[in-house]
N, C-alpha and C positions, 0 to 999 in steps of 0.2 A: 168774395170769402170775406167771412168778418174776420176781423181782427183780436188778436190775445188783448183781454182787458189791462189797462194800468195795471190796476189792482193784483192781476196776477202774474202779470211781470216786473212789478215789485218785488211781489213775494217769492218768488221762482227765485232771484237774481240777491236777493237778503239769505235764501237757504243756500245758495252754491257759497255767498261768499262766508259765511259762520263756517261751515264745512273747509273753506279751505284755513283760515285761520284756526283752528284747532286739533279737529284727530286726524288729519291729514295734511299737515304742516312738516312731513317728514323730508327727509331727502333725496327726492325722485331724479332720476336720471336728466342730465340738464334741465334740473329745476321745472321741469314738467310737473301739471295736474297727472293723478291716476286717472286714464282712462280705457275707454273698449268699446269695442265696433259690435256693435247690436244686432250683428248676423252672429255670431256667438249662440245669443237665447232665443235665435229665430223661431223653432217647436216652441217654447216655452212662452213666447210674444204670442203666438199663433192659440194657446189656452188662457192663459189669463196676462194681459199685459200691462196691468196696473201692478198685481203681484209681483210680477217678472223685473219690471221697472225696481223696485223697493228692494230685490233681491239683488239686483246688481249695485245699488248704492249701498245696501251692506255688506256686502262683499268689501264695499274698499273704495268705488272708482267715484268721480268726482264730475267725468266730461263721458261725453260717447259722442260715437259715431253711429248713424244711420243706415241702415240695410232692413228689409226684410220688414218693414213696419206692416202692422196690419192697416187695411182700409179704412180708415179712419179721416175725417174733415182735419187741414192742419192746427185749426185750433187745440181739436179735442187732444191730438198729440202733444200740440206744445202744454198746455195743463199738465196732463198726464206726468209728462216731463219736469215741468216745474211743482207737483206736487209731490216725487220723489227724491228732488233734492238735485237734480240733474240737469248740465246744461251740454246741450247738441249742440257741435261748434264743427261738424261736417257732416255732409249727408253723402251716398255713393247712389248713383243713380245712372239709367243705363243710357248706351248712345243714340236712341232713339228721344230720349229725355232729355239732354241734353244738347241735341241736334235739331229735329224738328216738333219737340213739343218744347221749347225751351223757356219761355214766356209762362205756358202755367206750370213749370216746374219753378222757376224762378218766384213763381208770387208765391208758393208754395212754403219752399223753404226761407224765404226772408222772414213769412209769420212764423215757422220754427227758430228762427233765430239763426240760423247757422253763418258760419266766418265761410266757408270752402265748401261748396260741391265738386267731388270727386264721380270720374267713371271708369268702372274697373273695368272693362272691358272692349274692344273694339268694335266698329263696324265694318260693314263691306261695301266697297266702290259699286258694285253694281249686285242687287239682289239674286240669292243663286235660285234654280231652276225648282221650283216645289218640286220637279219630279225628278229631283236626284238629290244624291247626297251630296249637301255642301265640300268640297275640297279645301284645302289648307287657305291661308291668307295669302296673298304676292303682296310682293314688294310698295307693287304700286295701291294696292288695297292700305297699305300700313301709311306710304305718303298721302293719301286720301285721309286717313285719321288725324294727319299732322294740320292737313289745310284749313280740318272742319274741328278741329278741337282748338288752332288760333284762332278763329273766329269766332267761338264759344266764347271761349278766355277774355274775348274782346268784350264782348256785350257783358259777360258776367262782371267783368272789371269797372264797367260803368253802372252797373246796380251794386257794387261794394261788396262783391265776392269773391273769392279767389276761385280759379278753376284748378284745375289737377287733374292726371291719370292716375290711374292703382296697376301695378304688375299683377302679373300671374309667374309662369313657367313657360307658355307660351312665348312669351317674348323675346328669350333667348333663343328660341330655335331657328339658327341660319334661315335662310333665304334666299335664293339667289347669290350668297356669298356676303351675304349682309345680317346683322343682327338686327332685327325690326326694333327692340326696345333703345339700341344705339342709336337707329335712325329718327326715333321720337325724341330724344333727346336732341338730337342735331337740327330737326327740323322744327320743333314746338321752340316758341318764342317766349324767352325766360320773363319778358316784362306783358305776357300774357297769359299763362300759364305755368306753374311748378307739378312736380312731381311727389305722390305718397309711396316713399318706396316698402312693397313687402318683401320684410328682410328673410323671412322663413319662404318664403317661393323664390327669393333668389337662389338662396343657399340649394334649395331643392333643384335647381335648374343649372348647379353644377359652379355658379357664380359665385363670387367674393361681394359684398356690400361695401367691404372695405376701399375694394379697388376703385370700385363706380365713381363711390365718394371722393376717391383721390383725384380720379379721372375729369367727374362731372361736381368743380365745386359751386354750392350756394345752389344747386338746382331742386332739392330735397327740403319739403317743409314739412312733411307728415313720417310716420315711420306705423308699422302694421311690426308685430313684436309677438312669436308664435313660436312652438318649438316641432322640432321632429326626429325620427328616431332615422340616421341617414345609413344608408350603405359605405361600404367603403369607397371611395373614389364616386363621389355622387354624381352624373353628369344628365345630362338632358333627356340620353336616351332610357336613364335609369330610375327615371323620376319618379314612376307610378310603386320605385322602391321603398319611399318614404311613407312615411307611419306618423300622423299623428300624435303628439301627447303634450301634458301642459308643462311649461316655464321649468326648465332647469329640471328638467328629467330626462331631455333629449340628447341630442350633439348639440346645440349653437351656445355658442358662446359668446354674450353677448356684450360682454365689456368692451375688446377690443372695438367693437360696431360702434357700440355708443363714444367712444372713446376720439375714433375718429368723426363723426358725428359732429362734436364738439368743438373740433379743429378746424372744419372749413365747410359748413353747414348752419342753417337756420333755422334748427327744426322748432318748429311752435306746438306741434302735438304728437302723442304717443299715441297707439291702443292695441292695446294686447285683443287677439282676436283667436279665440281658442274654436277650430273648424268645426272636431269632434271631442266629446268628452272622456276620459281613460278610469273616470269618478264619479260622482254624481254630483252636476253639474253645478250645484251651490256651493258645492267645497272645493270644485276643481277653479271655480273664480277666487276663490277667498288665495287658492295656491296660485296663482298666476299674480294677482296682484300683492301677497307678499314678493315672491320672486323678486318684483318692480319696486320693489319699497327699498328692500334690500342689496341692490342691484348698485355698485360702486364699482367707478372708472377712476 
């Protein structure tokens, strides 16, 4: 695989440094840089990759986490990011990518320049019968995930990349009297992997991000920030009633969450993620960036 040229790399790095020192020197929570998960603009990237990246930068973001990228070679992806003045610090990759195809995944992501590779969903210990509908994961499946994640984390650590896991709501649905997310936090070794807490999905599952941070100090290195209109007494059973909206327009107050993160976590990056838009997408990205800019703890 052809690597990014030194000239392109230095140019992109200089662009990010210039942005950091000027327009975006405002007080982000925890002193972080403005970041966004590119899944937010998956449909837009499919239509106009370079134009979408430029719009992301214009909305106020400097760091990105990749997902749903167009099928392009890594050097082309890196070039487009550099030209837009964006630094990709993390990437979401499938369970298959981080287990069976880890070597190719690592090579691709090192070209992009990430520091983190994150798995956003679990695998299964045994592939389901294709003729039958797959049932819910068993507790043995979750233990298998922890075993595989420890192996992956060990290999990526040797490559200079931190491995982590990103939650949705399903990790909080009890299985055989146990909560899968807490099983992962218990069985995944801290020196081999970290966790990216999706704060919005934790709330949708009826859980409390603050309580999780207090119970598991220093286990979370990155955050996903999103908002929902939540019904009263939201729970795992009523998660479908949650409706996505822009930051500051829903039910989630992020001030106490970030305050707790400052107390006992070592957060390196926080990414806005807009699952759907309640307004024109470019306006939505700016609303989210402005919310993060003005969030005080």
